[in-house]
Chimera marker file (.cmm) of the C-alpha trace (Angstrom):
<marker_set name="trace">
<marker id="1" x="-7.518" y="-20.166" z="6.522" r="1" g="1" b="0" radius="0.5"/>
<marker id="2" x="-9.886" y="-21.487" z="9.032" r="1" g="1" b="0" radius="0.5"/>
<marker id="3" x="-12.590" y="-19.036" z="10.503" r="1" g="1" b="0" radius="0.5"/>
<marker id="4" x="-11.873" y="-15.320" z="12.326" r="1" g="1" b="0" radius="0.5"/>
<marker id="5" x="-14.111" y="-13.230" z="13.612" r="1" g="1" b="0" radius="0.5"/>
<marker id="6" x="-14.473" y="-10.463" z="16.624" r="1" g="1" b="0" radius="0.5"/>
<marker id="7" x="-16.853" y="-7.296" z="16.557" r="1" g="1" b="0" radius="0.5"/>
<marker id="8" x="-16.582" y="-3.938" z="17.123" r="1" g="1" b="0" radius="0.5"/>
<marker id="9" x="-18.578" y="-0.910" z="17.582" r="1" g="1" b="0" radius="0.5"/>
<marker id="10" x="-19.308" y="2.651" z="15.499" r="1" g="1" b="0" radius="0.5"/>
<marker id="11" x="-18.682" y="5.298" z="16.645" r="1" g="1" b="0" radius="0.5"/>
<marker id="12" x="-20.806" y="8.267" z="16.800" r="1" g="1" b="0" radius="0.5"/>
<marker id="13" x="-18.490" y="9.630" z="13.582" r="1" g="1" b="0" radius="0.5"/>
<marker id="14" x="-19.580" y="6.369" z="11.959" r="1" g="1" b="0" radius="0.5"/>
<marker id="15" x="-15.873" y="5.266" z="12.705" r="1" g="1" b="0" radius="0.5"/>
<marker id="16" x="-14.920" y="1.509" z="14.093" r="1" g="1" b="0" radius="0.5"/>
<marker id="17" x="-11.302" y="-0.179" z="14.455" r="1" g="1" b="0" radius="0.5"/>
<marker id="18" x="-10.658" y="-3.284" z="12.655" r="1" g="1" b="0" radius="0.5"/>
<marker id="19" x="-10.351" y="-5.662" z="15.877" r="1" g="1" b="0" radius="0.5"/>
<marker id="20" x="-6.483" y="-6.728" z="16.117" r="1" g="1" b="0" radius="0.5"/>
<marker id="21" x="-7.213" y="-10.624" z="15.542" r="1" g="1" b="0" radius="0.5"/>
<marker id="22" x="-8.816" y="-9.766" z="12.118" r="1" g="1" b="0" radius="0.5"/>
<marker id="23" x="-5.388" y="-7.188" z="10.983" r="1" g="1" b="0" radius="0.5"/>
<marker id="24" x="-2.828" y="-9.818" z="12.109" r="1" g="1" b="0" radius="0.5"/>
<marker id="25" x="-4.921" y="-12.670" z="10.402" r="1" g="1" b="0" radius="0.5"/>
<marker id="26" x="-5.885" y="-10.779" z="6.739" r="1" g="1" b="0" radius="0.5"/>
<marker id="27" x="-1.502" y="-9.534" z="7.615" r="1" g="1" b="0" radius="0.5"/>
<marker id="28" x="-3.954" y="-5.935" z="7.128" r="1" g="1" b="0" radius="0.5"/>
<marker id="29" x="-0.526" y="-3.065" z="7.356" r="1" g="1" b="0" radius="0.5"/>
<marker id="30" x="-0.265" y="1.088" z="8.272" r="1" g="1" b="0" radius="0.5"/>
<marker id="31" x="-1.804" y="2.811" z="4.802" r="1" g="1" b="0" radius="0.5"/>
<marker id="32" x="-3.036" y="-0.876" z="3.763" r="1" g="1" b="0" radius="0.5"/>
<marker id="33" x="-6.294" y="-0.290" z="1.140" r="1" g="1" b="0" radius="0.5"/>
<marker id="34" x="-8.869" y="-1.752" z="1.847" r="1" g="1" b="0" radius="0.5"/>
<marker id="35" x="-11.650" y="-3.140" z="-1.107" r="1" g="1" b="0" radius="0.5"/>
<marker id="36" x="-15.077" y="-3.060" z="0.731" r="1" g="1" b="0" radius="0.5"/>
<marker id="37" x="-18.040" y="-5.216" z="-0.807" r="1" g="1" b="0" radius="0.5"/>
<marker id="38" x="-21.425" y="-5.104" z="0.012" r="1" g="1" b="0" radius="0.5"/>
<marker id="39" x="-23.828" y="-7.875" z="-0.947" r="1" g="1" b="0" radius="0.5"/>
<marker id="40" x="-27.281" y="-8.082" z="0.744" r="1" g="1" b="0" radius="0.5"/>
<marker id="41" x="-26.783" y="-7.481" z="4.398" r="1" g="1" b="0" radius="0.5"/>
<marker id="42" x="-23.014" y="-8.738" z="4.432" r="1" g="1" b="0" radius="0.5"/>
<marker id="43" x="-19.601" y="-7.320" z="4.074" r="1" g="1" b="0" radius="0.5"/>
<marker id="44" x="-16.885" y="-8.779" z="3.092" r="1" g="1" b="0" radius="0.5"/>
<marker id="45" x="-12.609" y="-6.803" z="2.845" r="1" g="1" b="0" radius="0.5"/>
<marker id="46" x="-9.946" y="-7.798" z="0.806" r="1" g="1" b="0" radius="0.5"/>
<marker id="47" x="-6.858" y="-5.962" z="0.585" r="1" g="1" b="0" radius="0.5"/>
<marker id="48" x="-5.857" y="-4.185" z="-2.569" r="1" g="1" b="0" radius="0.5"/>
<marker id="49" x="-2.591" y="-5.535" z="-4.197" r="1" g="1" b="0" radius="0.5"/>
<marker id="50" x="0.104" y="-4.386" z="-2.249" r="1" g="1" b="0" radius="0.5"/>
<marker id="51" x="3.227" y="-2.438" z="-4.141" r="1" g="1" b="0" radius="0.5"/>
<marker id="52" x="6.393" y="-2.307" z="-2.529" r="1" g="1" b="0" radius="0.5"/>
<marker id="53" x="8.604" y="-0.549" z="-3.555" r="1" g="1" b="0" radius="0.5"/>
<marker id="54" x="12.472" y="-0.271" z="-2.703" r="1" g="1" b="0" radius="0.5"/>
<marker id="55" x="13.330" y="3.242" z="-3.453" r="1" g="1" b="0" radius="0.5"/>
<marker id="56" x="16.294" y="3.006" z="-2.838" r="1" g="1" b="0" radius="0.5"/>
<marker id="57" x="16.943" y="1.082" z="-5.607" r="1" g="1" b="0" radius="0.5"/>
<marker id="58" x="14.623" y="3.171" z="-7.707" r="1" g="1" b="0" radius="0.5"/>
<marker id="59" x="17.254" y="6.296" z="-6.962" r="1" g="1" b="0" radius="0.5"/>
<marker id="60" x="19.724" y="4.319" z="-7.693" r="1" g="1" b="0" radius="0.5"/>
<marker id="61" x="18.680" y="3.267" z="-11.315" r="1" g="1" b="0" radius="0.5"/>
<marker id="62" x="17.553" y="6.803" z="-11.914" r="1" g="1" b="0" radius="0.5"/>
<marker id="63" x="21.062" y="7.802" z="-11.816" r="1" g="1" b="0" radius="0.5"/>
<marker id="64" x="23.233" y="5.324" z="-13.407" r="1" g="1" b="0" radius="0.5"/>
<marker id="65" x="20.805" y="6.544" z="-16.538" r="1" g="1" b="0" radius="0.5"/>
<marker id="66" x="22.825" y="9.854" z="-16.432" r="1" g="1" b="0" radius="0.5"/>
<marker id="67" x="25.590" y="10.416" z="-17.976" r="1" g="1" b="0" radius="0.5"/>
<marker id="68" x="27.056" y="13.378" z="-17.031" r="1" g="1" b="0" radius="0.5"/>
<marker id="69" x="30.335" y="12.929" z="-20.019" r="1" g="1" b="0" radius="0.5"/>
<marker id="70" x="27.737" y="12.717" z="-22.235" r="1" g="1" b="0" radius="0.5"/>
<marker id="71" x="26.513" y="16.068" z="-21.170" r="1" g="1" b="0" radius="0.5"/>
<marker id="72" x="28.873" y="18.087" z="-20.794" r="1" g="1" b="0" radius="0.5"/>
<marker id="73" x="29.617" y="16.950" z="-24.181" r="1" g="1" b="0" radius="0.5"/>
<marker id="74" x="26.763" y="18.550" z="-25.279" r="1" g="1" b="0" radius="0.5"/>
<marker id="75" x="27.344" y="21.338" z="-23.684" r="1" g="1" b="0" radius="0.5"/>
<marker id="76" x="31.170" y="21.791" z="-24.255" r="1" g="1" b="0" radius="0.5"/>
<marker id="77" x="29.890" y="22.901" z="-27.943" r="1" g="1" b="0" radius="0.5"/>
<marker id="78" x="27.649" y="26.299" z="-26.748" r="1" g="1" b="0" radius="0.5"/>
<link id1="1" id2="2" r="1" g="1" b="0" radius="0.2"/>
<link id1="2" id2="3" r="1" g="1" b="0" radius="0.2"/>
<link id1="3" id2="4" r="1" g="1" b="0" radius="0.2"/>
<link id1="4" id2="5" r="1" g="1" b="0" radius="0.2"/>
<link id1="5" id2="6" r="1" g="1" b="0" radius="0.2"/>
<link id1="6" id2="7" r="1" g="1" b="0" radius="0.2"/>
<link id1="7" id2="8" r="1" g="1" b="0" radius="0.2"/>
<link id1="8" id2="9" r="1" g="1" b="0" radius="0.2"/>
<link id1="9" id2="10" r="1" g="1" b="0" radius="0.2"/>
<link id1="10" id2="11" r="1" g="1" b="0" radius="0.2"/>
<link id1="11" id2="12" r="1" g="1" b="0" radius="0.2"/>
<link id1="12" id2="13" r="1" g="1" b="0" radius="0.2"/>
<link id1="13" id2="14" r="1" g="1" b="0" radius="0.2"/>
<link id1="14" id2="15" r="1" g="1" b="0" radius="0.2"/>
<link id1="15" id2="16" r="1" g="1" b="0" radius="0.2"/>
<link id1="16" id2="17" r="1" g="1" b="0" radius="0.2"/>
<link id1="17" id2="18" r="1" g="1" b="0" radius="0.2"/>
<link id1="18" id2="19" r="1" g="1" b="0" radius="0.2"/>
<link id1="19" id2="20" r="1" g="1" b="0" radius="0.2"/>
<link id1="20" id2="21" r="1" g="1" b="0" radius="0.2"/>
<link id1="21" id2="22" r="1" g="1" b="0" radius="0.2"/>
<link id1="22" id2="23" r="1" g="1" b="0" radius="0.2"/>
<link id1="23" id2="24" r="1" g="1" b="0" radius="0.2"/>
<link id1="24" id2="25" r="1" g="1" b="0" radius="0.2"/>
<link id1="25" id2="26" r="1" g="1" b="0" radius="0.2"/>
<link id1="26" id2="27" r="1" g="1" b="0" radius="0.2"/>
<link id1="27" id2="28" r="1" g="1" b="0" radius="0.2"/>
<link id1="28" id2="29" r="1" g="1" b="0" radius="0.2"/>
<link id1="29" id2="30" r="1" g="1" b="0" radius="0.2"/>
<link id1="30" id2="31" r="1" g="1" b="0" radius="0.2"/>
<link id1="31" id2="32" r="1" g="1" b="0" radius="0.2"/>
<link id1="32" id2="33" r="1" g="1" b="0" radius="0.2"/>
<link id1="33" id2="34" r="1" g="1" b="0" radius="0.2"/>
<link id1="34" id2="35" r="1" g="1" b="0" radius="0.2"/>
<link id1="35" id2="36" r="1" g="1" b="0" radius="0.2"/>
<link id1="36" id2="37" r="1" g="1" b="0" radius="0.2"/>
<link id1="37" id2="38" r="1" g="1" b="0" radius="0.2"/>
<link id1="38" id2="39" r="1" g="1" b="0" radius="0.2"/>
<link id1="39" id2="40" r="1" g="1" b="0" radius="0.2"/>
<link id1="40" id2="41" r="1" g="1" b="0" radius="0.2"/>
<link id1="41" id2="42" r="1" g="1" b="0" radius="0.2"/>
<link id1="42" id2="43" r="1" g="1" b="0" radius="0.2"/>
<link id1="43" id2="44" r="1" g="1" b="0" radius="0.2"/>
<link id1="44" id2="45" r="1" g="1" b="0" radius="0.2"/>
<link id1="45" id2="46" r="1" g="1" b="0" radius="0.2"/>
<link id1="46" id2="47" r="1" g="1" b="0" radius="0.2"/>
<link id1="47" id2="48" r="1" g="1" b="0" radius="0.2"/>
<link id1="48" id2="49" r="1" g="1" b="0" radius="0.2"/>
<link id1="49" id2="50" r="1" g="1" b="0" radius="0.2"/>
<link id1="50" id2="51" r="1" g="1" b="0" radius="0.2"/>
<link id1="51" id2="52" r="1" g="1" b="0" radius="0.2"/>
<link id1="52" id2="53" r="1" g="1" b="0" radius="0.2"/>
<link id1="53" id2="54" r="1" g="1" b="0" radius="0.2"/>
<link id1="54" id2="55" r="1" g="1" b="0" radius="0.2"/>
<link id1="55" id2="56" r="1" g="1" b="0" radius="0.2"/>
<link id1="56" id2="57" r="1" g="1" b="0" radius="0.2"/>
<link id1="57" id2="58" r="1" g="1" b="0" radius="0.2"/>
<link id1="58" id2="59" r="1" g="1" b="0" radius="0.2"/>
<link id1="59" id2="60" r="1" g="1" b="0" radius="0.2"/>
<link id1="60" id2="61" r="1" g="1" b="0" radius="0.2"/>
<link id1="61" id2="62" r="1" g="1" b="0" radius="0.2"/>
<link id1="62" id2="63" r="1" g="1" b="0" radius="0.2"/>
<link id1="63" id2="64" r="1" g="1" b="0" radius="0.2"/>
<link id1="64" id2="65" r="1" g="1" b="0" radius="0.2"/>
<link id1="65" id2="66" r="1" g="1" b="0" radius="0.2"/>
<link id1="66" id2="67" r="1" g="1" b="0" radius="0.2"/>
<link id1="67" id2="68" r="1" g="1" b="0" radius="0.2"/>
<link id1="68" id2="69" r="1" g="1" b="0" radius="0.2"/>
<link id1="69" id2="70" r="1" g="1" b="0" radius="0.2"/>
<link id1="70" id2="71" r="1" g="1" b="0" radius="0.2"/>
<link id1="71" id2="72" r="1" g="1" b="0" radius="0.2"/>
<link id1="72" id2="73" r="1" g="1" b="0" radius="0.2"/>
<link id1="73" id2="74" r="1" g="1" b="0" radius="0.2"/>
<link id1="74" id2="75" r="1" g="1" b="0" radius="0.2"/>
<link id1="75" id2="76" r="1" g="1" b="0" radius="0.2"/>
<link id1="76" id2="77" r="1" g="1" b="0" radius="0.2"/>
<link id1="77" id2="78" r="1" g="1" b="0" radius="0.2"/>
</marker_set>
């Protein structure tokens, strides 16, 4: 990846917006966690490992683990 640079200003609340070209170059998406590292007067930003969870597959697996026949068999003895 080549060098990308951009500027932004701090607001009254010391907030800033990550410039679009930086977000694009780093592929930063909504909800990403950024790690800010300070060394002297320089700051580096890294995107923490992204974990992509397919919740539809997770719920399918949970339903497959549940066996209603076993549950019915244990209740039948009561």
